[in-house]
C-alpha positions as CSV (number, residue, x, y, z in Angstrom):
1,M,-8.6,3.4,30.2
2,T,-12.1,4.8,29.0
3,L,-14.3,2.7,27.3
4,I,-15.8,4.7,24.0
5,I,-19.4,3.7,23.1
6,E,-20.4,5.2,19.7
7,C,-23.6,4.8,17.5
8,E,-25.6,6.6,15.0
9,T,-29.2,6.2,14.2
10,A,-31.1,7.9,11.4
11,K,-31.4,10.9,12.6
12,Q,-28.3,11.7,15.1
13,S,-25.5,10.6,16.2
14,Y,-24.1,9.8,20.0
15,R,-20.5,9.3,21.6
16,W,-20.1,8.4,25.6
17,T,-17.5,7.3,27.9
18,L,-17.2,4.7,30.5
19,R,-14.5,4.8,33.1
20,P,-13.0,2.4,35.3
21,G,-15.7,2.2,38.6
22,E,-18.5,3.1,36.7
23,C,-21.8,1.0,35.2
24,A,-24.0,2.1,32.5
25,C,-27.2,1.1,30.8
26,I,-27.8,1.7,27.1
27,G,-31.4,1.9,25.8
28,R,-34.4,3.9,24.9
29,S,-35.9,5.0,28.5
30,P,-35.2,8.7,28.9
31,W,-33.6,7.1,32.6
32,V,-30.8,5.4,31.5
33,E,-27.3,7.0,31.4
34,F,-26.9,6.6,27.8
35,S,-30.2,6.8,26.2
36,I,-31.4,6.5,22.9
37,S,-34.9,7.7,21.8
38,D,-35.2,7.8,18.2
39,D,-35.2,3.6,17.5
40,L,-37.9,2.0,18.3
41,A,-36.2,-1.2,17.9
42,I,-34.2,-0.5,21.3
43,A,-35.5,-1.6,24.4
44,G,-35.9,0.6,27.6
45,E,-33.0,-0.9,29.0
46,H,-31.2,-2.9,26.0
47,L,-27.5,-3.3,27.6
48,R,-25.8,-2.9,30.9
49,I,-21.8,-2.7,30.8
50,D,-20.4,-3.0,34.6
51,Y,-16.2,-1.4,34.1
52,S,-15.1,-2.4,37.6
53,Q,-11.8,-4.6,37.2
54,Y,-12.6,-4.9,33.4
55,P,-16.1,-4.5,31.2
56,E,-19.0,-6.9,31.8
57,W,-21.9,-6.8,29.9
58,N,-25.7,-8.2,30.1
59,W,-28.1,-7.9,27.3
60,L,-31.4,-7.0,29.0
61,A,-33.0,-7.7,25.6
62,P,-32.5,-9.7,23.1
63,P,-29.1,-9.7,21.5
64,P,-28.1,-8.3,18.0
65,E,-28.4,-10.8,15.2
66,S,-25.2,-9.4,13.4
67,V,-22.3,-8.8,15.8
68,T,-18.7,-8.3,14.1
69,L,-17.1,-9.9,17.4
70,S,-19.1,-11.5,20.5
71,L,-18.1,-8.7,22.9
72,D,-16.1,-11.7,24.8
73,E,-14.3,-12.6,22.1
74,A,-13.2,-9.4,21.0
75,L,-11.7,-8.6,24.3
76,G,-9.0,-10.8,23.4
77,T,-8.7,-10.6,20.2
78,S,-9.3,-7.0,18.8
79,N,-10.1,-3.4,20.5
80,Q,-13.5,-3.0,19.4
81,T,-16.7,-4.6,18.2
82,T,-19.7,-3.3,16.0
83,F,-23.1,-4.5,16.1
84,T,-26.6,-2.9,14.9
85,I,-29.7,-3.1,16.5
86,G,-33.0,-1.8,14.6
87,S,-31.2,0.7,12.2
88,T,-28.9,2.1,15.1
89,Q,-25.0,0.8,14.1
90,F,-22.6,0.6,17.5
91,Q,-19.4,0.6,18.1
92,I,-17.7,-0.5,21.4
93,T,-13.6,0.7,21.6
94,W,-11.2,0.0,24.2
95,S,-7.6,-0.5,24.7
96,H,-6.0,-4.0,23.7
97,R,-3.4,-3.9,26.7
98,L,-6.4,-3.5,28.9
99,L,-6.8,-7.1,28.3
100,Q,-4.2,-9.1,27.5
101,G,-3.9,-12.8,28.1
102,N,-6.3,-14.0,30.5
103,R,-8.7,-10.7,31.1
104,S,-6.8,-9.3,34.1
105,V,-5.7,-5.9,34.5
106,P,-2.7,-4.3,35.9
107,S,-3.2,-3.9,39.8
108,D,-2.7,0.0,39.0
109,F,-4.9,0.6,35.8
110,A,-4.8,3.8,35.0
111,C,-8.6,5.9,34.9
112,T,-7.2,7.7,31.7
113,D,-7.7,7.6,28.1
114,E,-4.7,5.8,26.5
115,E,-4.0,8.8,23.8
116,P,-0.9,9.4,21.8
117,T,2.0,11.0,23.3
118,G,1.4,14.8,22.8
119,V,-2.3,14.9,21.7
120,V,-3.8,16.9,23.6
121,K,-7.6,16.0,24.1
122,P,-9.8,18.7,24.2
123,W,-12.1,19.5,27.1
124,N,-15.7,19.8,26.9
125,V,-17.6,21.7,29.8
126,D,-21.1,19.2,30.5
127,H,-22.9,22.5,30.4
128,V,-26.3,20.6,30.9
129,G,-24.8,18.2,33.7
130,L,-24.0,21.4,35.7
131,V,-27.0,23.3,35.3
132,E,-28.6,20.2,36.4
133,L,-26.5,20.1,39.8
134,G,-27.5,23.6,40.5
135,V,-24.8,25.8,38.3
136,K,-26.6,29.1,36.5
137,A,-26.3,28.9,33.1
138,D,-24.3,32.1,32.7
139,V,-21.9,30.9,35.1
140,V,-21.0,27.5,33.4
141,R,-20.5,29.9,30.5
142,Q,-17.5,31.4,32.4
143,L,-15.6,28.3,31.7
144,V,-15.6,29.0,28.0
145,D,-11.8,29.4,27.8
146,C,-10.9,26.7,30.3
147,T,-8.9,23.4,28.8
148,D,-9.7,21.3,31.6
149,A,-11.1,20.7,34.6
150,T,-8.7,21.3,37.0
151,M,-8.2,25.1,35.0
152,A,-12.1,25.6,35.6
153,V,-12.1,24.5,39.3
154,M,-9.1,26.8,40.1
155,L,-11.1,29.7,38.1
156,W,-14.3,29.6,40.2
157,R,-12.3,29.0,43.2
158,E,-10.4,32.0,42.8
159,R,-13.7,33.9,42.8
160,N,-14.9,32.1,45.4
161,Q,-17.5,30.4,43.8
162,M,-17.1,27.1,46.5
163,Q,-20.2,25.4,45.9
164,D,-20.1,25.6,41.9
165,A,-16.3,24.7,42.1
166,L,-17.2,21.4,44.5
167,R,-20.1,20.7,42.0
168,L,-17.8,20.6,39.0
169,I,-15.3,18.3,40.8
170,A,-18.0,15.8,42.1
171,W,-19.6,15.9,38.4
172,E,-15.9,15.1,36.8
173,L,-15.1,12.4,39.2
174,N,-16.0,8.5,38.2
175,N,-18.2,6.4,41.0
176,Q,-15.3,5.0,42.6
177,S,-13.1,7.9,42.2
178,R,-16.0,10.7,43.6
179,V,-16.8,8.4,47.1
180,A,-13.0,7.9,47.7
181,W,-12.8,11.4,47.5
182,L,-15.9,11.9,49.8
183,V,-14.5,9.6,52.4
184,H,-11.3,11.4,53.0
185,A,-12.5,14.7,52.9
186,I,-14.5,14.1,56.0
187,P,-12.3,13.0,58.9
188,N,-12.1,9.6,59.8
189,N,-13.1,10.1,63.6
190,W,-16.7,12.0,62.8
191,G,-19.1,10.3,63.8
192,L,-19.1,8.1,59.8
193,A,-17.2,5.2,60.8
194,D,-19.9,2.3,59.3
195,G,-20.4,4.6,56.5
196,S,-16.8,5.0,55.8
197,K,-16.1,1.3,56.4
198,L,-18.8,0.4,53.9
199,A,-17.4,2.7,51.5
200,N,-14.3,1.3,51.9
201,I,-15.5,-2.1,51.3
202,W,-17.2,-0.8,48.0
203,L,-14.0,1.0,46.8
204,E,-12.3,-2.6,46.9
205,D,-14.9,-4.0,45.6
206,P,-17.5,-2.1,43.6
207,S,-19.9,-5.2,43.3
208,E,-23.7,-5.7,43.3
209,S,-23.6,-7.3,46.4
210,N,-21.5,-4.2,48.5
211,R,-23.6,-1.6,46.9
212,Q,-26.6,-3.3,48.1
213,L,-25.1,-3.5,51.8
214,A,-24.9,0.2,51.5
215,L,-28.0,0.8,50.5
216,Q,-29.4,-1.3,53.9
217,R,-27.2,0.5,55.7
218,M,-28.1,3.7,54.3
219,E,-32.1,3.2,54.9
220,Q,-31.5,2.6,58.7
221,L,-30.5,6.6,59.0
222,E,-32.1,9.7,59.1
223,T,-31.8,12.1,55.7
224,S,-30.1,14.7,57.9
225,A,-27.2,12.5,58.7
226,P,-23.8,13.4,56.4
227,E,-23.4,9.3,56.7
228,Y,-27.0,8.6,54.8
229,W,-25.9,10.6,51.9
230,M,-22.4,9.5,51.9
231,L,-24.0,6.1,51.4
232,G,-26.1,7.4,48.5
233,A,-23.4,8.3,46.7
234,I,-22.6,4.0,46.5
235,A,-26.6,3.1,46.5
236,W,-27.1,5.1,43.6
237,T,-24.7,4.0,41.5
238,G,-27.1,1.2,40.3
239,G,-30.1,-0.4,41.2
240,S,-33.7,0.4,40.7
241,L,-35.8,3.6,42.3
242,S,-38.9,1.5,42.3
243,T,-39.7,-0.9,44.4
244,A,-42.0,-2.7,42.1
245,P,-39.7,-5.9,40.4
246,S,-41.5,-5.1,37.4
247,A,-40.5,-1.4,36.8
248,V,-36.9,-1.0,36.8
249,I,-35.9,2.9,37.5
250,A,-32.4,3.3,36.9
251,P,-30.7,6.3,39.1
252,P,-30.1,9.2,37.2
253,R,-26.4,9.8,36.7
254,S,-26.9,13.1,38.7
255,L,-28.3,11.6,41.7
256,P,-25.0,9.9,43.3
257,V,-23.1,13.2,42.7
258,L,-26.1,15.3,44.3
259,A,-25.6,12.5,47.2
260,A,-21.9,13.4,47.3
261,L,-22.4,17.1,47.6
262,T,-25.5,16.8,50.1
263,A,-22.9,14.9,52.4
264,L,-20.1,17.0,52.2
265,N,-22.1,20.6,52.8
266,L,-24.3,18.8,56.0
267,A,-20.8,17.7,57.2
268,S,-19.4,21.1,56.8
269,S,-22.3,22.5,58.5
270,Q,-21.4,20.6,61.2
271,I,-17.6,20.9,61.7
272,V,-16.1,24.3,62.8
273,E,-12.6,22.9,63.3
274,F,-11.6,23.5,59.9
275,D,-13.0,24.5,56.5
276,L,-14.2,20.7,55.1
277,I,-15.4,22.9,51.9
278,E,-11.9,24.4,50.9
279,R,-10.3,21.0,52.1
280,A,-12.8,19.2,49.8
281,I,-11.7,21.0,46.7
282,S,-8.1,21.0,47.0
283,N,-8.7,17.1,47.6
284,G,-10.2,17.2,44.6
285,L,-7.6,19.2,42.5
286,E,-5.0,17.0,43.5
287,I,-7.4,14.1,41.9
288,L,-8.2,15.8,39.0
289,R,-4.3,16.6,38.5
290,S,-3.4,13.1,38.8
291,A,-4.7,11.8,34.5
292,D,-2.9,8.3,35.6
293,L,-4.9,7.8,38.9
294,S,-5.4,4.2,40.0
295,I,-8.3,3.5,42.5
296,R,-5.4,2.6,45.1
297,N,-3.7,6.0,45.1
298,L,-6.5,7.5,45.3
299,V,-7.1,6.3,48.5
300,E,-3.5,6.9,49.4
301,I,-4.3,10.6,48.4
302,G,-7.6,10.9,50.7
303,G,-5.5,9.2,52.9
304,R,-2.9,11.8,53.4
305,N,-5.4,14.4,53.0
306,A,-7.9,13.3,55.8
307,S,-4.6,13.0,58.5
308,R,-3.9,17.0,57.6
309,G,-7.2,17.5,58.9
């Protein structure tokens, strides 16, 4: 199930999605995940949504005076709420089935939009995001006829553009899926015991305290260690890049993606027993094909693939 966040300013419209395992901040700052630059009434960081087991939100600036339903009330009675900040109208939509009764979710919740049967949801490649990861613009344009990320990854793998395929997988996966993919792409016995242990703790409970545990361990390591970057894929899903309490700088969305890619490539350069990059791409394709994949099932897939190496 994916949250859909839409807003319209006087100049343009915005539409974002937030999937299970992700968190995002809405604000005017260019550093936040969902940035709206053309309404001065919106604070640099205005609303933070953490979507672990169910959506939780925190107003970092004064909440709007006019809201159709408070977010908490809407969870139990509707599938959306709308509110206005300055001249910007917001609408947040989700599935009522996600939060029935006591706001709990099914144990195997699906990381997918709940579209009507038979509806094919178009896939739009994120040109800007992929170029930011290092894919050349003309290479991104090769995906013009691809209808989903799986087709795109297979195209690039067939053309032996392995790094581009790897970047696309890392970009398409949400934070939890990406970490599980990373943990199980690298063999469990390959000197990453502490990192893998902390990653699995965070996968079971992607809380702020567990994110900070990963950050603390990461800061004890050298940047040449794949484990440093594995933990960075967790640590940089939240928090601030600034050490000054008064200057909160949220990590850009690309940072945990780049951390995961760096961990894989460093590990690949040191493992000679098998092709780690090919293994990671095969694992990633299996994840992308599983549209109804829960985090629990993702870990099981990763475990099966890890045992093959």
